[in-house]
N, C-alpha and C positions, 0 to 999 in steps of 0.2 A: 797596629791597625785592628788586629783581631780583638785585642782587649777593649778598644774603643767601641767596636760593634757589640761585644758582650755587655759592656756597661750600658749602652743605649737600649738593648733588648731588656736588660734587667730593670732599667728605669721604667720602660713601657709596661712591663708586667706588674711592677709595684704600683704604678699609677692606676692600672686597671683594677688591681685587687683592692686598693684603698679608696677608689673613686666613690664618693658618697651617693651619687645618683644611680639611675638605671640607663642601660645602653639600648638604643633602638635595635630591634631584631626582626629579621625577615628571612623567608625562604625563597631562594631564587630558582626559577624554572623556565623552561621553554614551553609555550603553549600554542594551540592551533585554533584559529577563529572558525566557528561553525554557526549556522542558523539554529534557532531553537527547535524547529521542526522541518521535516522534508517530505515532500511527496515524490516518490520514485515509481515510474512506470517502466516495467521491463518486459521483454519478449523472452519467453521460456521455451522449453522443449515441447514438441508435439503441438505447436500452435497456441500454447498457453500465453495469456497476457495477464500480468500480475501488477497490481497497484498496491504500494505499501506506503503508509503514513507513519514515519518514524518520529518519536519524541526524543531528541538528543539530550534533554535534561535528565529524564528518567532512564534513558537507555532502553526504551521499550518500543514496541510496535503498537500504535494506537488502533489502526485498522489495517486489514489485509484482505484483499479480494483476488480471486482467480477466475478468469473467464475461459471456459473450455468450449471448444468447437468440435463439430462432428468431423470424423476422418474424411478428408477429401473436400472439406468446405473451403472455398476460396475466400480467405479472410484478408482484409486490408485495414491498416491503421492510418487515419488521416489526421494530421495535425492542423489545428486552427491556423489559417494562413496569416492571421494578425499576430501570431505568437512567434517570437524568436528569442535568441539569447539576450538577456538583459531586460526583456519586457516585464512590466509589472502586471500581476494577475490578482484580481479580487476573488474572495471566497464566493463560490457559486458560478464563476465564469466557466464557459465551455472551452475546454482546451483541446479536445479531439474527438474523433468518432471511430468506431469499429464497424466496418462494413462486412456483413455476413451474408453470402449468397444463399446458404442453406436456410437461414431463418426467413429470408425473403421468399424463397421457393415454397416453404411450408405455409406461409401466410397466403400466398397466391393460390396454392392447392386447396387450403381450407375455405377460402372465400369462394372459390369455384364450386366446391362441394356444398357450401351453404346455399348458393343459388339453386343448385340442382334439387336439394332437399326441399326448399321452399316451393319450387315448381311442382314437385311430386305431392307435397301437402295440399297445394291448391287443387290439383287433379283429384286427389283422394276425397277432399272435402266437398268438391262440387260434383262428384260422381262422373267427371269426364274420364274417358278411357280411349286410348289409342293403341294402335298396334306397335308396342315398344318392347315386345318380348325379347327380341334379339339384342337390343341395347341393354336391357336389364341383365341378360346373361353375361354380357361383357363386363358390366359393373361388378357382378359377383366374382368373376375371375380376377378382376383387378383388386378387389377387396381381399381375396385370399392371398395374393402376392404381397400386398401391403403388410398384412399381419406377419407373414413369414420374415420379411425384411426388418420390420420394427422390432420383432422379438430379438433379433441379433443385436440391434442398436441398444435396446434396453439392457441386455446382458453386459455389453461393453461399458455402458455408462454406469451400471451398478458396480462393476469392478473399480472404476475410477472414483465413484462416490465413497466406496468403502475405504479407499486409500486417501480420501479427502483431497482429491485433485479437482473435483467438480462440486459446486454447491448443491445442496439438497433440492433446490428449486428445479435444476436441470433434470435431476433424476425423477422428480414428480411429474414434470412435463412429459418426459419420455414414457413413463408408465401411463399417464393419461392419454397420450397419443395412441399407445398400444390398445388401451380399452376402447378408444374411439374406433380404431380400425377393426377390432373384434366385433364391435357393435355394427360396423359397416357391413360385415358379413350377414348378420342377422337381418339388417335392413334390406340388403340386396336380395336375400332369399325371399323376404316378405314382399318386396316390390315385384319380384318375378312371379310370385304366386298371385299377387294382386292383378298383374297384367293378364294372367292366365285364367283367373276365376272371378275376381271381384274384390272390392274394398270392404274391409271390416273396421269397426270402430277401434279395435285393439291395434290394428296396423296404423291407423291415423295417429293414435297416441304414441306409437313407437317412432313414427317419423318426427313428431313434435319433440320427443325426447332427444332424438338424434340432432335436431336443429339446436336445441339447448346446449348439448354437449359440444357441438362445433363452435358455437358462439363463445362458450367458456374457454375453449382451447385457443381461439383467436385472441381473446382478451389476455390470456396468460402469455402467449407469444409476443403480443404487442408490448406488454410490460417488460418482458425480457429484452425486446428490441430497444426500448427506451434506455435500458441499462447500458447499452452500447454507446450512449452519449456520455462522454467522460467529463465531469466537472471537477474543479479544484475545491477541496474542502478548506483550503487555507488561502490567505492573502500573502503574496510574496513575489519573488523575482525568479524568472526562468534562468537556470544555469546552463553553462556550456556542457555538452555531452562528449565524453571521451571513450565510451564503449559502444560497440556495434549493437549489443543486446539491450542497451538503455534507450528507451524512446523519449523520455521526458523527465526532467528533474525540476521541481519548484521548491525554493527554500523560503521559509517564513522568516523574513528579515525584520519583523517588527521589533525583535530583540536578538542580540547576539550572545553567543557563549564563547568561552575560551576553555579548551580541554587540555589538561596538564597531566603528564605522567610524573609522579613524585616518588622518591625513594620510600620504601616501606618504613624505614626507621624514623621518618618524619611524620608518619600518619598520626601519631598521638598529639602533634602540635597543630593539626588542621581541624577546624570545626565549621559547621554551617554558619552563614552570615559573617564569616571572617572577611575583612577588607582585603582588596587586591588592587595593585597598580599594574597597568599593562602599557608597555611601550611598543608602538607599532612603527616600523620603519616607514618614513614618508609623511607621517602625521606630526604636526608641530607640537601637540600637547599630549601628555599621557592620558590614558583612559582609566576609569575606576569601575570597580564592580565588587560583587560579594560572592563568596563560595555558596553554592546551592546544593552540591552533592559531594560526598566523600565516598569514593568507591569501596566496595568490600570484596573485590576480587584481585588477586595478585597476578601480574603479568611479568614477563621477562623482557627487558629492553637493554640491548648492548651488554648482556651478561649480568645486569642488575635487576633485583626484584623491585617492581614499581606497582603503584596503584594509581587509579585515575581520579583526579579531582576536577570538578566542573564549576566554573564561576559564570554568573550572568553579568554582562557589562551594562552600565548605566549610560547608554548612548544610543542614538539613532543615526550615527554618522554613516552616510551612504558611501563614503570612501573606503569603508571596510569591505574586504572581499573574503568570502568563505574559502578556507584552505590556507590563509596567510599564517605564517609562523611569527610569534611575538615573544618578547622578553617579559616575564611576569615576576612580580615581587609580592609574595603573600605576607601581609603585615601580621606579625605575631606579637605576643606580649613582650614588653621590654624586659631585659634580663639584668640581674645584679652582676657586677663585674666578674665575680668568681664563676657564676654560672655561664656567663658569656665566654670566658676563657676556656672553661672545661669543654663546652660544646664545640668551640672552634678547634681545639686540640683533637677531640674525637673525630671531627669532620676531616681533619688532615690525614688521620690514620685510617679512615674508612670504617669507623666503628659507629 
């Protein structure tokens, strides 16, 4: 019996060695289905809300934004009530809102101050004067308190800006607000003097400047408030959320990828635009695609050195689910019988 087996093996080897044609060749792997891009909105430490747009083809972050709030600011994230797991979202759709009590408070305060300044300007320009000295003194005291508090806020935001936890716009708004409050002191002092003595042209000009500064700050805060309306930069599907810190995930399912860890020894056989066949459990027919990226970083998986290859699938099959594992066959150049036999022997001995 042993001799018969040996004879059969010998015949097979001789057939392979002297076969005149080439033998089909492929590299088998297990892959994972992923969308080509993903929008991920997370809740971070200290009230940070982060939005990340990841490109899974390039393995890069296309955009990254962090929204920082004042300490003690009551912040709430509201998801669009029409959005749930499996919902299709188009690029530009509103997916949620961030409610900031501090921004709303600052806007109300600035709008109130604007009305006051416009009333004072009217009084100064028309020459009307009333006994408002006591009120002017209170405004001066309030302005001094505002400057002291805002200086502390600016220092805190400056530290966060230097460590890139807040955008430059937040730091500029804080500085602008401090300058506004410092100007408030000068205006309050001038107003008090006006009530006590009379109105000068220079003081009218100062009040006008104060009005312009307040209007600019209102405009800046309004623009920042609009940024708290979150829109999706991509079209795709809302995914289920499995983490308490993740607020929303949207995957761009206009095209799918399959991500495959491959042994480093096979890297020389992998090239861009190489054909690939994917078998997904539950689908009646295999899917096809092409390699779009051959990774250049080595990872360790189950004790083996591997690199990551990514293929784009030529399908819009909506039965595909991100995260599915698949069987993949990467189609390589056909081999001559001798090359095929040598490669299989090396494969058996782990070389």
